[in-house]
N, C-alpha and C positions, 0 to 999 in steps of 0.2 A: 327264551330270552336271548336276543342277539347282542353280542358284545360290540360296542361302538367306540370305546375309549381310545384316545390317541396319546394319552399321557405315557411317559417313559420313566424307567428307573435304571440305575446302574446295574452292572453285572453282580456286584457285591450285594446290593439291596435285593436283587432277585434271588440270590442264593439264600440270604438270610430270611426272606419272606417265605421261600420254600420250606426252610426248617421250621418256622413258626406254623405254617399251614399243616405240615405233616405231624408236628407235635399236637396241635389242636385237634386234628382229625383223629389221631390215636386216642387222645383223652375223651373225645366225644363218643367214639365207637368201640374202642378197645381192639380194633382190628389191626393185625399185623400183615394183612394180606394186601400186597401191592396191587393186585388185580381189582380190588374194591375201589381203590383210589383212582386207578387209571380208567376204569369203566365209567366212573361218574364224571371225570374231567375231560374225557375225549370229546371231540366235536362230532355231532351227529349231522349237522349241516354247517355251511360256512359261518364261522364265528359264533356257533351255537353249541354250548356244552350239553352233553347228555343229561346232566343234572345241574340246573341253573344255580343251585346253592353253592356249587364249587366256585363260581365266579365271586360270590359274596365272601366265601372263605378266603379266597385269594386277596380281595380288596382289604379285608380285615388284617391279613398277614402283612400286607404292604404298610398299612397304617401303623402296625406295631413296630415295624422297622423304623419308620419315620419318627415315631414317638419315643421308642425305647432303645433304638439301635439294635445291635446283634442280640440274639438270644443269650441267656446266661451261659457261662462256660461250664462245661461238664467236668465234674470232679472225678478223676480216675484214682481208684484205690488199687494199688498193686500189692 
């Protein structure tokens, strides 16, 4: 699947979307291995992720930012 979207988001929305995507990926897979994430998300051809579902994860994460704003604050217990 080739990505053809021209829509843009702010830097803050991009950061928050990344947080949502990483949290969702961890909940789905239980993987803490960054290489799992990077290997699926990297391009294998121009604008074509190795694993097309990563683009869908990304779009879902952006929609969460637009709908809910930033992910919930993490509570630190000292």
